[in-house]
C-alpha positions as CSV (number, residue, x, y, z in Angstrom):
1,M,0.0,0.0,0.0
2,R,1.4,3.4,-1.0
3,K,1.4,6.1,1.7
4,F,1.9,9.9,1.4
5,L,3.3,12.3,4.0
6,V,1.6,15.5,4.8
7,L,2.9,18.2,2.5
8,L,5.3,20.6,4.1
9,T,5.1,24.4,3.4
10,L,8.5,25.5,4.6
11,P,9.8,27.8,1.9
12,A,13.4,26.4,2.2
13,L,12.3,22.9,1.2
14,L,13.1,22.1,-2.4
15,Y,10.8,19.1,-2.6
16,C,7.9,17.6,-0.6
17,T,8.7,13.9,-0.1
18,A,6.5,10.9,-0.6
19,A,6.8,7.9,1.7
20,P,8.7,5.1,0.0
21,E,7.1,2.2,-1.8
22,T,9.0,-0.9,-0.6
23,R,9.1,-4.6,-0.9
24,D,10.7,-7.2,1.4
25,D,12.7,-5.1,4.0
26,S,10.7,-6.1,7.0
27,E,13.8,-7.1,8.9
28,G,15.7,-4.0,8.1
29,R,18.2,-5.8,5.9
30,F,18.6,-2.8,3.6
31,A,18.8,-0.1,6.3
32,A,22.0,1.5,5.0
33,T,20.6,1.5,1.4
34,R,17.4,3.2,2.6
35,A,19.4,5.8,4.5
36,A,21.6,6.6,1.5
37,A,18.7,6.9,-0.9
38,Q,16.7,9.0,1.6
39,A,19.8,11.3,1.9
40,V,19.9,11.7,-1.8
41,V,16.3,12.8,-2.0
42,D,16.6,15.0,1.1
43,G,19.6,16.6,-0.7
44,G,17.5,17.8,-3.6
45,T,17.2,14.8,-6.0
46,A,13.6,14.4,-7.1
47,S,13.4,10.6,-6.6
48,A,15.4,7.5,-6.2
49,T,14.4,3.9,-7.0
50,V,16.4,0.8,-6.2
51,L,15.9,-2.9,-7.0
52,F,17.7,-6.2,-6.3
53,A,16.7,-9.3,-8.3
54,Q,18.1,-12.8,-8.1
55,R,17.5,-15.9,-10.2
56,G,14.5,-14.3,-11.9
57,E,12.8,-13.0,-8.7
58,V,12.6,-9.5,-7.3
59,V,14.1,-9.7,-3.8
60,Y,13.9,-6.0,-2.8
61,E,12.6,-2.8,-4.4
62,E,11.9,0.6,-3.0
63,S,11.3,4.2,-4.2
64,W,11.6,7.6,-2.6
65,G,10.4,11.0,-3.7
66,F,8.5,12.1,-6.7
67,A,8.7,11.1,-10.4
68,D,6.9,14.4,-11.1
69,V,7.3,17.0,-8.3
70,E,5.0,19.6,-9.9
71,N,2.1,17.1,-10.0
72,Q,3.0,15.3,-6.8
73,I,3.3,11.9,-8.5
74,P,5.4,9.5,-6.4
75,A,8.1,7.4,-8.0
76,T,7.6,3.6,-8.0
77,P,9.6,0.6,-9.3
78,A,7.2,0.7,-12.2
79,T,8.0,4.3,-13.2
80,P,10.0,4.6,-16.5
81,Y,13.2,6.5,-16.0
82,S,15.5,8.0,-18.6
83,L,18.5,5.6,-18.6
84,A,21.3,7.7,-20.3
85,S,24.2,5.3,-21.2
86,I,22.5,2.2,-19.9
87,S,20.9,2.5,-23.3
88,K,24.2,1.1,-24.8
89,P,23.9,-2.5,-23.7
90,I,20.3,-2.4,-24.8
91,T,21.3,-1.1,-28.2
92,A,24.1,-3.8,-28.3
93,T,21.5,-6.5,-27.6
94,A,19.6,-5.4,-30.6
95,L,22.8,-5.4,-32.7
96,M,23.6,-9.0,-31.5
97,T,20.2,-10.3,-32.7
98,L,21.5,-9.4,-36.2
99,V,24.8,-11.0,-35.5
100,E,23.0,-14.2,-34.5
101,E,21.0,-14.1,-37.7
102,G,24.3,-13.8,-39.7
103,K,23.3,-10.4,-41.0
104,V,26.2,-8.6,-39.2
105,D,29.7,-9.7,-38.5
106,L,31.3,-8.0,-35.4
107,D,34.7,-8.1,-37.0
108,R,33.9,-6.7,-40.4
109,P,34.2,-2.9,-41.2
110,A,31.2,-0.9,-40.0
111,N,31.2,0.8,-43.4
112,D,30.2,-2.5,-45.0
113,Y,26.8,-2.0,-43.4
114,L,26.4,1.8,-43.2
115,G,26.1,2.8,-46.8
116,E,26.7,6.5,-47.6
117,P,27.9,8.5,-45.8
118,G,30.2,6.1,-44.0
119,L,33.0,6.8,-41.4
120,V,36.1,8.5,-42.6
121,A,39.6,8.3,-41.2
122,N,41.9,11.2,-40.3
123,V,44.4,8.7,-39.1
124,G,44.7,4.9,-39.6
125,D,42.6,2.8,-42.0
126,V,38.8,3.2,-41.8
127,A,38.5,-0.5,-42.8
128,D,39.9,-1.4,-39.3
129,A,36.9,0.4,-37.7
130,T,35.0,-2.8,-37.2
131,V,31.6,-3.1,-35.6
132,R,33.2,-4.7,-32.5
133,R,35.6,-1.8,-32.2
134,I,32.8,0.7,-32.3
135,A,31.0,-1.3,-29.7
136,N,34.1,-1.5,-27.3
137,H,35.1,2.2,-28.0
138,T,38.3,1.5,-29.7
139,A,37.4,2.4,-33.3
140,G,39.0,5.8,-33.0
141,L,35.7,7.8,-32.8
142,P,35.9,10.9,-30.6
143,L,34.2,12.4,-27.6
144,H,30.7,13.5,-28.7
145,Y,27.4,14.4,-27.2
146,Q,24.6,16.7,-28.0
147,F,21.2,17.5,-26.4
148,F,18.4,18.9,-28.5
149,Y,15.8,20.5,-26.3
150,E,12.1,20.6,-27.3
151,G,11.2,23.8,-28.9
152,E,14.8,24.9,-29.6
153,R,16.4,22.4,-32.0
154,T,15.5,19.1,-33.5
155,P,18.2,16.4,-34.1
156,P,19.4,15.9,-37.6
157,V,18.9,12.5,-39.3
158,R,21.7,10.1,-38.3
159,A,23.3,10.3,-41.8
160,V,23.9,14.0,-41.3
161,T,25.5,13.5,-37.9
162,I,27.8,10.8,-39.3
163,E,28.7,13.0,-42.2
164,R,29.6,15.9,-39.9
165,Y,31.2,14.0,-37.0
166,G,31.7,10.4,-38.0
167,Q,35.5,10.7,-38.1
168,L,38.3,8.6,-36.7
169,F,40.7,10.6,-34.4
170,S,43.0,7.8,-33.6
171,A,43.9,4.6,-35.4
172,P,41.4,1.8,-34.8
173,G,42.6,-0.4,-32.0
174,E,45.1,2.2,-30.7
175,R,43.2,3.4,-27.6
176,F,40.0,3.3,-25.7
177,Q,37.9,6.5,-26.2
178,Y,34.4,6.4,-24.8
179,S,32.2,7.7,-27.6
180,N,28.4,8.3,-27.8
181,M,29.0,8.8,-31.5
182,G,29.8,5.1,-31.8
183,Y,26.4,4.1,-30.5
184,G,24.7,6.6,-32.8
185,V,26.5,4.8,-35.6
186,L,25.4,1.4,-34.3
187,D,21.7,2.3,-34.1
188,H,22.0,3.6,-37.6
189,L,23.7,0.4,-38.7
190,V,20.9,-1.7,-37.2
191,S,18.3,0.4,-39.1
192,Q,20.2,0.1,-42.3
193,V,20.5,-3.7,-42.1
194,S,17.0,-4.4,-40.7
195,G,15.1,-1.8,-42.8
196,L,13.3,-0.7,-39.6
197,G,13.4,2.4,-37.6
198,F,15.7,1.8,-34.6
199,A,12.9,2.4,-32.0
200,D,10.7,0.0,-33.8
201,F,13.4,-2.6,-34.0
202,L,14.1,-2.4,-30.3
203,R,10.4,-2.9,-29.5
204,Q,10.0,-5.8,-31.9
205,E,13.3,-7.7,-31.2
206,V,14.1,-6.9,-27.6
207,F,11.4,-5.3,-25.5
208,D,8.4,-7.3,-26.6
209,P,10.0,-10.8,-26.5
210,L,11.4,-10.1,-23.0
211,G,8.1,-8.7,-21.8
212,L,9.5,-5.2,-21.1
213,A,6.3,-3.2,-21.5
214,D,7.8,-0.3,-19.5
215,C,10.9,0.1,-21.8
216,S,10.8,2.3,-24.9
217,M,12.7,4.8,-26.9
218,P,10.4,7.8,-27.3
219,E,10.8,9.9,-30.4
220,G,10.2,13.6,-30.6
221,S,8.4,14.2,-27.3
222,A,8.4,13.3,-23.6
223,L,7.3,9.9,-22.5
224,E,4.0,10.1,-20.7
225,G,4.2,8.9,-17.1
226,A,8.0,8.9,-17.0
227,A,10.1,10.4,-14.3
228,V,10.7,14.1,-15.1
229,R,14.4,15.1,-15.5
230,Y,15.4,17.8,-13.0
231,D,18.5,20.1,-12.9
232,G,20.8,20.6,-9.9
233,A,18.5,23.4,-8.6
234,G,15.4,21.2,-8.7
235,N,14.0,22.8,-11.9
236,P,12.3,20.5,-14.4
237,L,14.2,20.3,-17.7
238,A,12.4,20.5,-21.0
239,H,12.4,17.2,-22.9
240,Y,15.5,16.7,-24.9
241,D,16.6,14.3,-27.6
242,F,19.9,13.3,-29.2
243,D,21.8,12.7,-32.4
244,H,23.0,9.5,-30.8
245,P,19.9,7.8,-29.4
246,G,21.4,4.4,-29.4
247,A,23.8,5.7,-26.7
248,S,21.4,7.6,-24.5
249,A,17.7,7.6,-25.3
250,V,16.1,4.5,-23.8
251,Y,13.6,4.6,-20.9
252,C,12.9,1.7,-18.6
253,S,11.3,1.1,-15.2
254,A,13.5,-0.4,-12.5
255,R,11.5,-3.7,-12.7
256,D,11.9,-4.0,-16.5
257,L,15.5,-2.9,-16.4
258,A,16.2,-5.6,-13.8
259,A,14.4,-8.1,-16.0
260,F,16.6,-7.1,-18.9
261,G,19.7,-7.6,-16.7
262,Q,18.4,-11.0,-15.5
263,A,17.9,-12.1,-19.1
264,Q,21.5,-11.4,-19.8
265,L,22.3,-13.8,-17.0
266,G,19.9,-16.4,-18.4
267,F,16.9,-15.9,-16.2
268,L,13.6,-14.9,-17.9
269,R,10.4,-13.6,-16.3
270,A,7.3,-15.7,-16.8
271,G,6.1,-15.7,-20.4
272,A,9.2,-14.1,-21.8
273,E,11.2,-15.4,-24.8
274,P,15.0,-15.2,-25.1
275,V,16.3,-12.8,-27.6
276,L,19.9,-14.1,-27.5
277,G,21.5,-17.4,-27.1
278,E,24.1,-18.2,-24.4
279,A,27.0,-17.9,-26.8
280,S,26.0,-14.4,-27.8
281,R,25.4,-13.3,-24.2
282,A,28.9,-14.6,-23.3
283,E,30.4,-12.7,-26.3
284,M,28.9,-9.5,-25.1
285,I,30.6,-9.7,-21.7
286,R,34.0,-10.9,-23.0
287,P,36.3,-7.9,-22.5
288,T,38.0,-6.9,-25.8
289,S,39.3,-3.5,-24.6
290,G,40.6,-2.0,-21.4
291,T,42.6,-3.8,-18.8
292,D,42.5,-7.3,-17.2
293,S,40.7,-5.9,-14.1
294,R,38.5,-3.3,-15.9
295,G,37.5,-4.2,-19.4
296,Y,34.7,-3.5,-21.9
297,G,33.0,-6.0,-24.2
298,V,30.1,-5.4,-26.5
299,A,28.6,-2.5,-24.4
300,W,29.1,-4.1,-21.0
301,R,31.8,-3.0,-18.6
302,V,33.4,-5.9,-16.8
303,E,35.3,-5.4,-13.5
304,S,37.0,-8.3,-11.9
305,A,37.6,-8.4,-8.1
306,P,38.8,-11.2,-5.8
307,K,35.3,-12.3,-4.7
308,A,33.0,-11.3,-7.6
309,T,32.7,-9.9,-11.0
310,R,30.7,-6.8,-11.8
311,I,29.2,-6.5,-15.2
312,G,27.2,-3.5,-16.0
313,H,26.9,0.1,-17.1
314,S,26.1,3.4,-15.6
315,G,24.6,6.6,-17.1
316,G,24.7,10.3,-16.4
317,M,23.4,13.3,-18.3
318,P,21.2,16.4,-17.4
319,G,18.6,15.2,-14.8
320,V,19.7,11.5,-14.9
321,R,22.0,9.3,-12.8
322,T,21.6,5.5,-13.3
323,T,23.4,2.2,-12.8
324,L,22.8,-1.4,-13.7
325,I,25.1,-4.0,-12.2
326,L,25.1,-7.8,-12.8
327,V,26.9,-10.2,-10.5
328,P,27.0,-13.6,-12.2
329,E,28.5,-15.4,-9.2
330,A,25.2,-14.7,-7.4
331,D,22.8,-14.7,-10.4
332,A,22.0,-11.2,-9.2
333,T,21.0,-7.9,-10.8
334,F,21.0,-4.4,-9.2
335,V,19.3,-1.2,-10.4
336,V,19.6,2.3,-9.0
337,L,17.7,5.1,-10.9
338,L,17.7,8.9,-10.1
339,N,15.9,11.7,-11.9
340,G,18.2,14.3,-10.8
341,F,21.8,14.8,-9.5
342,G,22.8,12.8,-6.4
343,D,25.2,10.4,-4.8
344,L,24.4,7.4,-6.9
345,Q,27.5,5.5,-5.8
346,S,26.7,5.6,-2.1
347,V,23.3,4.1,-2.8
348,S,24.6,1.4,-5.1
349,E,27.6,0.4,-2.9
350,N,25.4,0.0,0.1
351,L,22.8,-2.0,-1.9
352,L,25.5,-4.4,-3.1
353,H,26.9,-4.9,0.4
354,E,23.6,-5.4,2.1
355,A,22.3,-7.8,-0.6
356,L,25.6,-9.8,-0.9
357,P,27.7,-9.1,2.2
358,E,29.8,-12.2,1.5
359,L,30.9,-10.7,-1.8
360,F,31.0,-7.0,-1.3
361,D,32.4,-5.0,1.6
362,A,30.7,-2.1,3.2
363,P,31.5,1.2,1.5
364,Q,34.2,3.2,3.1
365,V,33.2,6.7,4.4
366,P,36.0,9.3,4.3
367,G,37.1,10.4,7.8
368,P,36.9,14.1,8.9
369,D,40.7,14.5,8.5
370,E,40.9,13.1,5.0
371,P,41.3,15.6,2.2
372,S,38.1,16.6,0.4
373,S,39.7,16.8,-3.0
374,T,42.0,14.6,-5.0
375,D,43.0,17.3,-7.4
376,E,46.7,17.3,-8.2
377,P,48.8,20.4,-9.0
378,P,49.1,21.0,-12.8
379,A,51.9,19.2,-14.5
380,A,54.7,21.3,-16.0
381,L,54.7,21.7,-19.7
382,P,57.4,19.5,-21.2
383,E,60.3,21.4,-22.8
384,S,59.9,19.2,-25.9
385,L,56.6,21.0,-26.7
386,A,57.8,24.5,-26.2
387,G,57.5,26.7,-29.2
388,V,55.0,27.8,-31.8
389,W,52.7,25.4,-33.5
390,T,50.4,26.3,-36.5
391,G,47.9,24.4,-38.5
392,T,44.2,23.9,-39.1
393,V,41.0,22.7,-37.4
394,A,38.6,20.9,-39.8
395,T,35.0,21.9,-39.2
396,P,31.9,20.8,-41.3
397,G,32.1,24.2,-42.9
398,G,35.7,24.2,-43.8
399,E,39.2,24.6,-42.2
400,V,40.0,27.2,-39.6
401,S,43.6,28.1,-38.7
402,L,44.9,27.6,-35.2
403,K,48.1,28.8,-33.6
404,L,49.5,27.6,-30.3
405,E,52.4,29.3,-28.4
406,L,53.6,26.9,-25.8
407,D,55.9,28.2,-23.0
408,E,56.6,27.1,-19.5
409,S,55.5,30.5,-18.1
410,R,52.6,31.3,-20.4
411,S,50.9,29.4,-23.2
412,S,48.2,30.7,-25.6
413,A,45.9,29.7,-28.4
414,E,44.6,31.8,-31.3
415,L,41.8,30.6,-33.6
416,E,41.3,32.3,-36.9
417,G,39.6,35.7,-36.6
418,A,39.8,35.8,-32.8
419,E,42.1,37.2,-30.2
420,S,44.8,35.1,-28.5
421,Q,43.5,33.4,-25.4
422,A,45.5,32.0,-22.5
423,L,45.7,28.2,-22.3
424,E,44.6,26.7,-19.0
425,N,46.6,23.8,-17.4
426,P,48.6,22.8,-20.5
427,R,50.1,19.4,-19.8
428,L,50.8,15.8,-20.9
429,D,48.4,13.2,-19.5
430,G,49.1,9.6,-18.6
431,Q,48.5,8.5,-22.2
432,G,50.9,10.9,-23.6
433,F,48.3,13.4,-25.0
434,F,48.8,17.1,-24.8
435,R,45.8,18.6,-23.1
436,A,44.7,22.2,-22.4
437,S,41.6,24.4,-22.6
438,F,40.9,27.9,-23.5
439,Q,38.0,30.3,-24.3
440,G,37.1,30.5,-28.0
441,T,34.5,29.6,-30.6
442,L,34.0,28.0,-34.0
443,D,31.6,29.1,-36.7
444,V,29.7,25.8,-36.8
445,E,26.0,25.2,-37.1
446,E,25.7,23.9,-33.5
447,T,26.6,27.3,-32.0
448,G,23.9,29.1,-34.0
449,G,26.4,31.5,-35.5
450,S,27.1,33.1,-32.1
451,D,30.5,34.6,-31.4
452,E,30.1,34.1,-27.7
453,L,33.3,32.6,-26.2
454,L,32.9,28.9,-25.2
455,T,35.1,26.4,-23.5
456,V,37.4,24.7,-26.0
457,G,39.5,21.6,-25.1
458,L,42.6,20.3,-26.8
459,E,43.6,16.6,-26.9
460,L,46.6,16.3,-29.2
461,M,49.1,13.5,-29.7
462,P,52.7,14.7,-30.1
463,D,54.4,13.0,-33.0
464,G,57.8,14.6,-33.6
465,D,57.2,18.0,-35.0
466,R,53.5,17.4,-35.3
467,L,50.5,17.7,-32.9
468,R,47.4,15.9,-34.1
469,G,44.0,15.0,-32.6
470,A,40.9,16.8,-31.3
471,L,39.8,20.3,-30.7
472,V,36.6,19.8,-28.7
473,L,34.0,22.6,-28.6
474,F,31.7,22.6,-25.6
475,P,28.6,24.6,-26.5
476,G,26.7,25.4,-23.3
477,G,29.6,25.3,-21.0
478,D,28.5,24.0,-17.6
479,S,24.8,24.3,-18.3
480,P,22.5,21.4,-18.8
481,R,22.5,22.3,-22.5
482,A,26.2,21.5,-22.8
483,G,27.5,19.4,-25.6
484,A,30.9,18.1,-26.8
485,L,31.8,18.3,-30.5
486,S,35.2,17.1,-31.7
487,H,37.0,18.5,-34.7
488,W,40.2,17.1,-36.3
489,T,43.2,19.3,-35.6
490,D,46.6,19.0,-37.3
491,L,49.5,21.3,-36.2
492,R,53.2,21.5,-37.1
493,R,56.0,23.1,-35.2
494,A,57.0,26.5,-36.8
495,G,60.1,26.1,-38.9
496,S,59.9,22.3,-39.2
């Protein structure tokens, strides 16, 4: 039975809270989880929902707060939430149905299936950008995300996005670079091969067979009855869409998302039909990039630990924090969903420990004397990079000149037609990339022709007298409307 608290009228309160809907915590087994989730909601997150399932059965589920604050609609385990990047393993499951049918080969070039326009390579061989490498983020595609808010802009068709931003910035297989662009490419690939719109294909080949009535990929407008996305101040965000829906656009309730996770482990809810065989499910969780302890397969992260393996994915974007964790040693699935900004990790780590204390230790709480920040002082600019570098930035509208002056005391960047700007924190990272940021802009469609200064990031690989890689434009800065758009950059040392 659902209960409601008397509404409070204190003006300082951001939200009125609903009493939680709960299942199977009569002995207080999940007390720390409940406390952590309540703290998240008390701290300004609209709602939180958690669920623990094992061997096809829901063991514990509970919700706090409101799916819709304005209309006082409480969140429940049946409320569809925006999943953000948990969409990726769902998209990959759709892809794997075509692999099982022999219509797609994971190790063939993605361009074999995409048609025109396909991917292009700024470095390396585009034929090495296989379907698998796109799925495990090693194809060479760059950082990319865009949010298209209702009433402001509409997403372009996928072919336009691929033509503008479907470029390789590192040689396929060279490095792991998490890329939403890759999963926009994969959802387009599925549509090209199947002849169906991607949302329709998901419904027909994944959601319906598994009995996931509360999972969908809405197109063009907000999903009725779904948890509203809220910003950090508790304001409702307008509905937004993507040019990479396969990476970010799925909605699911906690119950249906847990059923999806349980199906990956081989446990189906009553009346459901399997969508993938055991061999395909095993292939998805076989790490093919990353490290031995933290790898990435076909859309699943795989983390090995002495007592248990975590398989899963998390998600984060404006108004969304989510995680899905599978523990095969216990046939268990865990879901935590927030429709706002909050401490997702505290909730999930307590849930894992209280559900499976023999496999997961209690989360550590920092002591009062421990530092509150792990920020390290900026690394000194290597002498080998000192000097003047000139070249171009390739944008969809043409090339733009860029000049870097790198010096140990002061470094600067100058984009064509703009004043020189100081570089912030120029350095080499652990992978050998030169990184820095500055204030600037590019005349690209996504900025609407504005000359307002935006945050610009540099990620360039030194190669003798050459710096090559990405200039990343961040339209929107720190606002919920922020994006990340990567543009190929090629510079040479002056006089070389």
